[in-house]
Structures are given as C-alpha cells and as structure tokens.
N, C-alpha and C positions, 0 to 999 in steps of 0.2 A: 317735342310734345308727343305723348302717346296717342295712337290712333285706335279708335274703337269703331268696329263695324256693327251697326244696329240693323237687325232684320226683323221687321214686323209689318203685317199688312195694314195696320191702323196708323195713318199719318199722325193722328193726335198723340199716340204713344211715342212715336219717333221724335216728335217735337218736344214732348215732355222729358224724355230721356236726355235729349240734347241740351235742353234748358238746365237740367240738373248737372250735367257733366262738363259742359264747356267752361263754366267759371272755375273749374278745378284743374284746368290745364289739359283737358282731353280734346282731341279733334274727332268729331263724330261724322261718320259716313252713313247716310240713311238709304236703306233699300226696302222696298215694300213687298218683296216676294223672295222666297228662298232661292229660286232659280237666279234671280238678279244678284243676290248676295254671293252665290257660288261662282257666278261668272266673274264678279269683281275680284273674288279671292284668287281666281285663276291667273290674274295679271298683276295683283297688288299684294303687298304684305301689310298686315295690321298687327297690333299688339294684343287685341282682345276682340271677341265676338259676343254680342248679346243677341240671343236667338229666341224668338217667340215660338211657342209650341203650336198653338192653334192658328194655322194659316191654310187658306184654300190651295188647291192644286198640289203643292208639296208642303207637308207639315214640317214642324221642327224636328220631329224624330227622324224622318227621312233625310232632311237636310243635314242633321248631325252625322248620320252614317256616311252620307256622300262627302262631307267635308273631311271627315277623319280618314278617308281613303287617300287624301293627298296633303293634308295639313295637320300640324300639331298645335296650331294657334289655340290658346285657351278659349273655352266657350262657357258662357253662363246662360243657362236656359231660363226663359221667362214665361210664366204661365198664369192664367187666371184660376187654375185648379190647384187646390191645396190637398194633394193626394200623395201619400208616402210611396205608393207603387209607381207613380209617375216620376218621382224624384229618384227612386232606385233605378228605374229604367234608363233615365238620362245619364246617371253616373256610370252605369254598366256599359253604356254605348259610347262613352268617351267624353261626356260633359265634365267640366271642372267644378261647377257649382250650379245651384238651382234656386231661383227666387220666385216667390208667388206674388201675384198682383192682388190687391194694391200693396205697394211696398213703401217703406220709409226711405227718404232720400239718404239719410246718414247710413242706414243699413246697406243700401245699394253701394254707396261709395266704399264702405268698409269691406264689402265682399269683393269688389273690383280690386282694391288695393291688395287684399290677401291673395287673390288669384295671381295677380301680377308679380307679387313677391315670390310665390312658389315657382312661377314660370322662370323668373330670373335665376333662382337657385338651381333649377333643373338645367338651364342653359350652361351655367358655370360648371356644373358637374360633368356635362357632356364634353366640355372642352378640356377636361383634365384626364390624362392618361397615367396610370400607375403600373410599374413593372419592377418587382423585386427591389424596391428601394428607390428606383427612378421615379421622379414626378415631373411630368411635362405638361405645363399649363399653357394651352393655346390661346387663352384669353389675354394673359399678361406677357406671353412669350418668355416664360421663365422655366429653366431646367435645373433640377437639383437631384442629388443622390444622398439618401439618408438625411435629408434636411439641409445639406450643404450645397450652395449654388454652384453651377457649372457654367462657365462663360462659353457660349458657342455663337457662331455667325448665323445669320438668318437662314442661309442655305443648309448649314449643318442641322439646325433646328428642324427645318422642313423635311430633311432626309429621315431623321429619327422619328418624327411624327408619323411619316408615311409607313415606316417599318413597324412601329408599335400598333398602328391601326390595322395593319394587314399582316399579322404574324404568319410565318410559314409560306408566304407568297414570294415567288422568285420575281425580282424586278430586273429587267434587262437594263443595260446602260442607256440604250436608246429611249426606253420608257422613262427613266429618271430624268434624262435630259429634256424630253418634251414636257414632262409633268412639272418639274421643279424649276428648270431653267427656261422652259418654253423655247427651246432651241431645236433645230433640226438634227437628225441623226448624223449628218456629215461632220458635226462639231467634234473636236478631239475628245476621245473618251477619257483622256487623262484628267479632264476637268472633274469627272465623277470620282475617279480613283483618288485624286488628291484630297477631295473633301471627305471621302470615306476614311482615308488614312488619318486625317486631322481629327475627325470625330472619334475614331477609335482611341487615339492617343489621349484625348481629353477625358474620355470615359475611364480609361485605365488609370490616369493620374488621380481621378476622383475616387478610385477604389472599386469601381464596378467591373465585373468580369465580362467585358464586352466580347472577348474572343469566344466565349461559350455560346453567344447568341447571334452576333453579326457575322454571318458566314459569306465567304466568297464562293460563288458558283462559277468555276473556271469556264471561260469562253462565253458566259452569258451575262452575269451580273451579281446581284447580292440577295440574301434572304435573312430575315430575322427569325430565329428559332423560338419556339414556345409561345404560349398564350400570354395575353396581358390582362390586367384588371382595369376596368373603367370606374372612375370615382364619380 
C-alpha cells in the first residue's frame, strides 16, 4: 500500500483527507505540525506528502524548503487560498502539485495518482544508465548493447554499474572488494581481476569496444573512461 504523509494543523482536515484516501488503498500518516512531519520524514520513507500551506510556527512554504533539502518525495501543497502567485511559488520551490480548498474528492485522487505516476517514471529513469549503445537497467538487472541483451553475473553487473556511475574515477581493488563483495582487503585480488576479465570478454563479444573505456591502472585498480548519459 502507498503511504501518504498528511501535514495540516487542522485535525478535521487530516481526518477528512484520510476518509477520502484510505478506501482507495492509501495508508495515511497524520501530523498536525510541519516540524512533526519533518521529524517523521527523517526516520521514515513515504510515497507522497500532502502539505498544508497555512500553519502556525512553521508554514508550508518553510516546510517545503526544509523537506527539499533532504528528500525528493513528491509533495502536493494544500491551501485555502486560490492565488496563482502562491501556486507558482510552491512549484518553483519544489512542490509537485497544488490544490486549493475546498477540493473535490475525485480531483484530489486524480492529482495524487498523476503525481505518483510521474514519480515512478522518474525513478525508473534514474535507474537506467546509457553509454554509447550500452543500456544498464538497475531496476530489472538487464544489460544490453544496441538492443541486444548481454548475460552477466550479478557481480559483473554491479562492477559495470559502478564504473558507469563514476566515470574517470580510479577504483582500487580493495575498494571494489569492500563495496561490491563486502570483503576485507586481505581477500585475494584475483577475485576482482577474474570478474573484470570476464566482463571485458562479454562486452567484446557483444561488439562493444570495452578496451577503449575500461582501463587497468597498474598497481592500483581500474577506471572507466569518458562520461555517460543518464536516461
């Protein structure tokens, strides 16, 4: 079930929102102040935030800015004011949508579903790395070159993903062992070299010019040359 954090100083509004949303499969967490909502977000993940603008102590604008400093969770602003300048202010400061009170239940649900769909697409895009015909999808653990699938082991996949995310960074063997294998540096370095060799061979067989990009830094480790494109 999708979790929605409701932040509003009016308990009646919190109860009304929960009454609308719960029958549609949403779990609602209610907080009566911006500070309480921010504290909750510091320790918990939610799928969406509905944030009231007019609140005492810390208003919705201040809360929006504070939340955006550490979270990309979608936020819908809720306000009794029907003012275009307020809507523009919210969107510019990182809100995903803006709903005025009083609102129609069906409109609210449609806005929530639209924001969640956009968020899901953005997450999928962030999990896909593209590099000169290579496509690495971290969501489905699929690797392909020019549309043709390449079969790799989970460790080979993780190595390539790390290289594509951090081009031109030199990774020592010890770093790769601790990051991907979660092993101590005393472990035999041939573990890394063997997987790198296999990964290179599979990319060559697929037609990708891996030797141009995956470089051995003698005595240290490996580096992936050039920038990548994120999809």
